[in-house]
Every structure is written in structure tokens, then in C-alpha cells.
C-alpha positions in Angstrom: 57.7 58.5 -127.3 58.1 55.8 -124.9 56.5 51.5 -125.7 54.9 51.0 -122.5 57.1 48.0 -121.3 59.9 50.4 -121.9 58.1 52.9 -119.4 59.0 53.3 -115.9 56.8 52.5 -112.8 55.4 55.2 -111.1 55.7 53.4 -107.3 57.5 56.1 -105.5 55.5 57.7 -102.9 56.3 60.5 -100.8 57.9 59.0 -97.7 59.6 56.7 -99.9 61.4 60.2 -102.2 61.6 62.5 -98.3 63.5 59.7 -97.1 65.7 59.1 -100.4 66.7 63.0 -100.1 67.5 63.0 -96.9 69.3 59.3 -97.6 71.1 61.6 -100.5 72.1 64.1 -98.0 72.6 62.7 -94.4 75.4 60.5 -96.0 79.5 60.7 -95.0 79.3 64.3 -95.3 77.9 64.1 -92.4 79.6 61.7 -90.1 82.6 62.2 -92.1 83.1 65.5 -93.3 82.1 66.9 -90.5 85.6 66.6 -89.0 86.8 69.1 -92.1 84.3 71.3 -92.0 85.1 72.1 -87.8 88.5 72.5 -88.6 88.4 75.1 -91.1 85.7 76.8 -89.3 85.9 76.4 -86.0 82.2 77.2 -83.7 81.3 79.6 -87.1 80.6 75.9 -88.6 76.8 76.5 -87.4 76.8 79.7 -89.6 78.5 78.3 -93.0 75.4 75.5 -92.2 73.2 78.0 -91.8 73.5 80.0 -95.1 73.9 76.4 -97.0 70.2 75.6 -95.8 68.8 79.0 -96.8 70.5 78.5 -100.5 69.4 74.7 -100.6 65.8 75.8 -99.4 65.3 78.7 -102.7 66.7 76.0 -104.6 64.5 73.6 -103.6 61.1 75.6 -104.3 61.9 76.6 -107.6 63.0 72.8 -108.6 59.7 71.7 -106.8 57.6 74.7 -108.8 58.9 74.1 -112.1 58.5 70.2 -111.3 54.9 70.8 -110.9 54.1 73.7 -113.6 56.0 70.6 -116.0 54.1 67.1 -114.8 55.8 65.4 -117.9 59.3 65.8 -116.7 61.5 62.5 -115.8 64.4 64.5 -114.8 66.6 67.6 -114.2 67.1 67.7 -118.2 63.1 67.8 -118.8 62.8 70.8 -116.3 65.9 72.6 -117.2 66.2 72.3 -121.6 63.0 74.0 -122.5 63.9 76.5 -120.4 67.9 77.2 -120.7 68.4 75.1 -123.9 69.8 72.4 -125.2 73.6 72.6 -123.2 72.9 73.5 -119.9 70.5 70.3 -120.2 72.9 68.4 -121.4 75.5 70.1 -118.7 73.4 69.6 -115.9 72.7 65.8 -116.9 76.5 64.6 -116.9 78.0 67.0 -114.0 75.4 65.2 -112.1 76.0 61.9 -113.3 79.6 62.5 -112.8 78.6 64.0 -108.9 76.9 60.5 -108.2 78.9 57.9 -110.0 82.7 59.6 -108.2 80.6 59.9 -104.7 79.9 55.8 -104.7 83.1 55.3 -105.7 84.5 57.2 -103.0 82.1 56.5 -100.5 82.6 52.4 -101.3 85.9 53.3 -100.1 84.8 54.7 -97.2 82.6 52.3 -96.0 85.0 49.3 -96.0 87.5 51.8 -93.6 85.0 51.6 -91.5 84.0 48.0 -92.0 87.7 47.3 -91.8 87.4 48.4 -87.5 85.7 45.3 -87.3 87.9 42.9 -89.6 91.0 44.1 -89.6 92.4 41.2 -91.4 90.1 41.9 -94.4 91.6 43.8 -97.3 89.6 47.2 -98.1 89.3 46.1 -101.5 87.4 42.8 -101.1 85.0 44.7 -98.2 84.5 47.6 -100.6 83.6 44.8 -103.7 81.2 43.3 -101.2 79.6 46.8 -100.2 80.1 47.6 -104.1 77.8 44.2 -104.7 75.5 44.5 -102.0 74.2 48.3 -103.4 74.1 47.2 -107.2 71.8 44.0 -106.1 68.9 46.5 -104.0 69.1 48.5 -107.2 68.6 45.8 -109.5 65.5 44.9 -107.9 62.3 46.4 -108.6 61.7 50.2 -107.8 59.6 49.6 -105.1 62.2 47.3 -102.8 64.6 49.9 -103.7 62.5 52.5 -102.6 61.3 50.8 -99.5 65.1 49.7 -98.2 66.2 53.6 -99.0 63.7 54.5 -96.3 64.4 51.9 -93.9 68.3 53.2 -94.2 67.7 56.5 -94.3 64.7 55.8 -90.9 67.6 54.2 -89.0 70.4 57.2 -89.7 67.4 59.9 -88.6 67.0 57.8 -85.2 70.0 57.5 -84.3 70.8 61.5 -85.3 67.7 62.1 -82.9 69.2 60.1 -79.8 72.2 61.9 -80.3 70.9 65.3 -80.1 69.0 64.3 -77.2 71.8 62.8 -75.4 73.9 65.9 -76.0 71.5 68.4 -74.8 71.6 66.4 -71.7 75.3 66.5 -71.4 74.9 69.8 -71.9 72.6 71.3 -70.0 72.1 68.5 -66.9 74.2 67.9 -64.1 74.1 64.2 -63.4 76.3 61.9 -61.3 79.8 63.2 -61.3 79.3 64.8 -64.3 78.9 68.7 -64.6 76.8 70.5 -67.5 79.7 71.9 -69.9 77.5 74.6 -71.3 78.3 76.7 -74.2 81.6 77.9 -73.3 84.0 76.4 -75.8 81.5 77.9 -78.6 83.4 81.7 -77.8 86.7 80.2 -75.6 89.4 78.8 -78.3 90.1 81.9 -80.3 86.4 83.1 -80.5 83.5 82.4 -82.2 85.0 82.9 -86.4 88.8 81.8 -85.0 90.1 81.6 -88.3 88.5 84.4 -89.7 86.3 85.2 -92.8 88.4 82.8 -95.4 87.7 79.9 -92.7 84.4 80.2 -93.0 84.6 80.5 -96.8 86.3 77.1 -96.9 83.7 75.2 -95.1 81.1 76.2 -97.5 82.6 73.5 -99.7 82.4 70.6 -97.6 79.1 72.6 -96.4 77.6 72.5 -100.1 78.9 69.0 -100.2 77.3 68.0 -97.2 73.8 68.9 -98.7 74.1 67.9 -101.9 71.8 64.9 -103.0 68.7 66.8 -101.6 68.3 67.4 -105.3 67.2 63.8 -105.9 64.1 64.7 -105.6 64.5 66.1 -108.7 65.7 62.7 -110.6 62.2 60.7 -109.7 60.0 62.4 -111.1 59.1 59.9 -113.7 58.5 57.2 -110.7 56.5 59.1 -108.7 52.9 59.2 -108.2 51.4 62.6 -108.5 54.3 64.7 -108.6 52.9 67.3 -108.9 51.4 67.1 -105.6 53.8 64.7 -104.1 57.6 66.8 -105.2 56.3 70.2 -102.8 55.0 67.9 -100.1 58.4 66.2 -100.0 60.9 69.2 -100.6 58.7 71.0 -97.5 59.3 68.1 -95.1 62.8 67.1 -96.8 64.0 71.0 -96.1 63.3 71.0 -92.3 65.1 67.9 -91.2 67.4 68.3 -93.2 68.3 71.9 -91.3 66.9 70.2 -87.8 69.7 67.2 -88.6 73.3 69.3 -89.3 72.3 72.9 -87.3 71.4 70.4 -84.3 74.1 68.2 -84.1 76.8 70.7 -84.9 76.0 72.6 -82.4 76.2 70.0 -79.6 79.2 69.2 -81.5 81.0 71.8 -81.5 79.4 73.1 -77.5 80.5 69.8 -76.2 84.2 69.7 -78.0 86.7 72.5 -78.2 86.9 73.1 -82.1 90.2 72.1 -82.5 90.4 68.7 -80.9 87.9 67.6 -82.8 90.0 66.7 -85.9 93.1 65.7 -84.0 91.7 62.5 -83.5 90.6 59.6 -86.1 87.3 59.1 -84.5 83.9 61.0 -85.7 82.9 63.6 -83.5 80.0 62.0 -83.2 81.6 58.7 -82.0 83.5 61.5 -79.7 80.2 62.6 -78.0 78.7 59.2 -78.1 81.8 58.5 -75.5 81.7 61.5 -73.5 77.4 60.3 -72.6 79.5 57.1 -71.6 77.6 54.0 -73.5 78.9 50.9 -73.6 80.2 50.1 -77.0 79.7 53.6 -78.3 82.3 53.5 -80.8 80.8 49.6 -82.5 77.5 51.9 -82.6 78.2 54.6 -84.7 80.6 52.9 -86.6 77.9 50.6 -87.5 75.3 53.8 -87.9 78.2 55.3 -90.0 78.2 52.0 -92.5 74.3 52.5 -92.8 74.8 55.6 -93.6 77.1 55.7 -96.5 75.6 52.4 -98.0 72.1 54.6 -97.9 74.5 57.6 -99.6 75.6 54.8 -102.4 71.8 53.5 -102.7 70.4 57.0 -103.4 74.0 57.2 -105.8 73.3 54.5 -108.3 70.0 55.7 -108.6 70.0 58.8 -109.6 72.9 58.2 -111.9 71.6 55.3 -113.9 68.6 57.4 -114.3 70.3 59.7 -116.0 72.2 57.0 -118.1 68.5 55.9 -118.4 66.4 59.1 -120.2 70.3 60.1 -122.0 69.1 56.6 -124.0 65.2 57.2 -124.0 66.5 60.4 -125.8 68.9 58.6 -128.5 72.0 60.9 -126.6 73.6 57.3 -125.9 73.6 53.8 -126.7 69.8 52.4 -127.0 70.9 49.4 -124.8 70.9 51.9 -121.3 67.1 52.1 -121.7 66.7 48.6 -121.5 64.1 47.4 -118.4 64.0 44.5 -117.1 60.8 42.9 -116.3 60.9 44.5 -112.5 61.2 48.0 -114.6 64.3 48.7 -113.7 67.0 50.4 -116.3 69.3 47.3 -115.7 72.7 48.3 -117.5 72.5 51.9 -116.6 72.6 50.6 -113.3 75.8 48.0 -114.2 77.6 51.0 -115.9 77.0 52.9 -113.0 78.3 50.0 -111.1 81.5 50.0 -112.8 82.3 53.1 -110.9 82.3 51.7 -107.7 84.9 49.2 -108.5 87.1 51.7 -109.9 86.6 53.2 -106.6 87.8 50.1 -105.3 91.2 50.9 -107.5 91.5 54.7 -106.1 91.7 53.0 -102.9 95.0 51.3 -103.6 96.7 54.5 -104.6 95.3 57.2 -101.9 94.1 55.5 -99.7 92.1 56.8 -97.1 92.8 60.6 -98.6 90.4 59.6 -101.4 87.4 60.5 -99.5 88.8 64.1 -98.8 90.3 64.5 -102.1 87.1 64.1 -104.0 84.9 65.5 -102.1 86.8 69.3 -103.2 86.0 68.4 -107.0 81.8 66.9 -105.4 81.6 70.3 -103.7 82.2 72.1 -107.0 79.6 70.3 -108.6 76.5 70.5 -106.5 77.5 74.2 -106.6 76.4 74.4 -110.3 73.9 71.6 -109.9 71.8 74.1 -108.1 73.2 77.8 -109.8 71.5 76.1 -113.0 68.5 75.2 -110.9 67.9 78.7 -109.5 68.9 80.7 -112.8 66.5 77.7 -114.8 63.6 78.8 -112.2 64.5 82.7 -112.7 63.8 82.3 -116.4 60.7 79.4 -115.7 57.6 82.1 -115.7 58.9 83.9 -118.9 58.6 80.9 -120.6 56.0 78.8 -118.9 53.3 81.9 -118.0 51.8 81.8 -114.5 48.9 79.8 -113.6 47.2 78.4 -111.3 48.9 75.4 -109.5 49.3 73.1 -106.3 52.8 75.2 -105.6 54.5 78.2 -106.3 57.1 79.7 -104.7 55.8 82.8 -102.8 58.8 85.3 -102.7 59.6 84.9 -106.5 62.3 86.1 -107.8 63.6 87.3 -104.8 64.5 84.0 -103.0 65.4 83.2 -106.2 68.0 85.9 -107.0 69.2 85.7 -103.5 70.5 82.2 -104.1 72.1 82.9 -107.4 74.1 85.5 -106.0 75.3 83.6 -103.0 76.3 81.0 -104.8 78.6 83.2 -107.1 79.6 84.8 -103.7 80.1 81.1 -102.8 82.4 80.2 -106.0 84.3 82.9 -106.2 85.3 82.4 -102.3 85.8 78.7 -102.8 88.4 79.0 -106.1 90.7 81.2 -103.9 90.8 78.9 -101.0 90.4 75.5 -102.7 93.4 73.4 -103.5 94.8 74.1 -107.4 94.8 70.7 -107.9 91.0 69.7 -107.1 89.7 72.9 -109.0 92.1 71.8 -112.1 91.0 68.0 -112.3 87.6 70.1 -112.2 87.7 72.0 -114.9 88.9 69.4 -116.9 86.1 67.4 -116.3 83.8 70.4 -117.4 85.9 71.1 -120.4 85.8 67.2 -121.0 81.6 67.4 -120.8 81.8 70.4 -123.3 83.5 69.3 -125.8 81.3 65.8 -125.5 78.2 67.8 -126.0 80.1 70.3 -129.5 81.5 66.6 -130.2 77.9 64.7 -130.7 75.7 67.7 -132.2 78.4 67.5 -135.1 78.3 63.9 -135.6 74.5 64.2 -135.4 74.7 66.5 -137.8 77.0 65.0 -140.1 74.4 61.5 -139.6 71.4 63.9 -140.7 
């Protein structure tokens, strides 16, 4: 049982966790991963993101329903453990933690690369270190300060994306000055809508799943959310509409304005390319600033999510108790500092992998997001048998069909990804999962021997 002074405070509102989910999902995966996805699938990347969005909708609906039925839950593990048992809950906790710490490590380096655009004389490790210290400081402040910071960072990104969509539609549809409306011929002129065939579409799904990953962070906010049984379903509904809109519309504009094969030929983001076409002075600097904010926002959410996993593990006696220590401002200080160490590992990785750090880690992270969604969907499928149906604030209307659709789709994507992803990335991911499983077995035997 938690002591009163050891409880996380319920200070986050619906607007906070909605923006946090957006902050986690609209990050480097959109601004930096977009080029890779388009290069793999061509204009058919729109189908990939639509499929990913529908799967996300079904998974998040299940997460919201389980959160409503178990209002005392603090994180994913509390939702899953009573339904699927100890091992799936343990596995989910640690792959989620691994996802975020690897993500923030990769993104600290990516942020440094973009900052170096303005400060070319500064080495990447110094810039990455500066970003890491900033994100750590934000998380060590009160949860309210963290949530407000994340809210405004996410709002800035969203505002720029809305401007991008409006400007892109003007370029596509309206003649003005010396500009002639581009139209939609680029969608089919260069090898057709599906230029790389079904295999290209399947390969892009790994980037898609990675890009949407982060939305499920709502499941980590349960212990610090006011009235989670009301707030979580509302946040899920509003978040899903916005995420699908903010991915599908920008991608539609990019592949309509620019021949798909040109997107990955240049180092700059396709968002910068479109802003330059608009003729906005300093477009590259504007988008560079937005991308940096996007990455810091995603890192902010990631450090929050990973530290709360450590906190609840410590509260339950699974790891040293020191990680459950809360500061006077009710934040898990040592858990945050432990997760922050991954940021500095990212600095070291950049010395060896350089600009390839993000691309290399993205594959492993895509696998992890896929497994997280799969476990949530399976737990939801079984939840009504274990938790008999009762009147609640939220229920999935077409259960179990939507949940089964999500599970089947995720399994099909997994099979496709195995055959289209680098064997090195797959092997590293498998090794990490085996290590987590062995740690579970070891911890079980240790506690049994102590008892």
C-alpha cells in the first residue's frame, strides 16, 4: 500500500494527456521518418498510414475501456496483469521502458544534428548533452509544470502542421502569381500509385507503426490523471482524430506536390521542401526550429513514460525501492535520473553510428510498438471474461470484432516485417526480448528462494 507522501499527484487534465499523446506520436517519426516511408511505398504510403491509423483506433479503444473498468490502475501492467498474468505484464512493462529509453537516446542525437544546422562549430555531443539536460530539468519539476510544457510544445507543432496543410492545399489547387496549381498527377505518374509493389507497402508499415507509437502513453498517465475513467476515453477519441489527420493530410500533400522518388534524394525534410515551394523566406529555419521542438516534445513524453514504469516497478518491489522515491514536488527523482542516463548513452552512440543512429534504432522500436499494441489488444479481448460487463462510462461498440481485426492485422504486419527488415535489426530485437524473459525467470527464482 502506498503511503500518502509516496503517492503520485493527480494533476493532469484531459487537455494535458491529449497533448502528451500527440507529443509522443507527432515527433521525429513524422518529420524525419516520413522520407523513409515514402521511399519504401511511394504514394501508397497513404494506405499504410490509413491502415496504421485504423489499427491504432481499435487498440486505443480497448485501452480506454480497460482503464475505465479498472480505475485504480496506475500503468499498463495494472491493466494487463489481472487479465493475462504476470509474464505478459512484466514483458509489456519492460519493452515499453526499453522503447522510450532507446527512443530518447536516438532523438537526443537527432535534435543535436538539427541544432548543428545553426551551430556548425559545436560538436554533436555538446549539443546532445544540452538538450538532455533541458529535458531532464523539465521532468524534475512538478508534474503540472511538465504537463504544461508538453502542452505548449505539442500545440506549437500542431499549429505549424495546420499551416503546412493549408499552404500545401493552395499549391495543389490554386493558381497565383507565376505559380500553376500542381494537381494530383504525381500520385500516379512515376511508376503508379504502388511503385514498389506490396513489399514496399509492407516495409513501410514498420515506419508507420513506429511513427504512431507513443499514443499509448495515455496508459502510463493513469495514476496522475484526474478522474481517469472520464478523461481517458475523451482523450482517446480526440487524440485519434487529430493524429490520423496530422499524418494522412501532410503525407497526401507531400506525395502530391513532390515526385515520390525525389523525397529521399536530399537531406532536408520533405516538410522543408514544401515550405520552400511556398516561397516563405527562411522556410528552412522555420521548419528546423519546429523539428527541434517536435523532438524535444517527444523526448519529454518519453522520459515521463519510462520513469513512471520504473516508479511502479519499485513500488511493487520488483526493483530497488530507491526508484520509488518522490521529491517534494511529487516526481520520481531517481527513476527520472536513471532513465536520463539513456540520453547520455545516445551521445556515446553518436560517436560510432553518427547520423545513422535514428534509422538503426527505428527498426527495433517499430517491433516494440507492434508488440505493445498486440499485448494491449489481446488483454482487451480477454478482459470482459475476467471483468464481467457492467455499466461504465465507456465501452467499445463493436467488440470483439474490432479487437480481433487489430490482432489479425498486427500479426500479418509482423510476418511481413520479419521478411522485409534487416536481419541485424531483427536479431538485436530478439536478443533484447530474450534478455527480458531471462530476467523474469531469474527474478521469479530469486524471490522464491528468498521466500
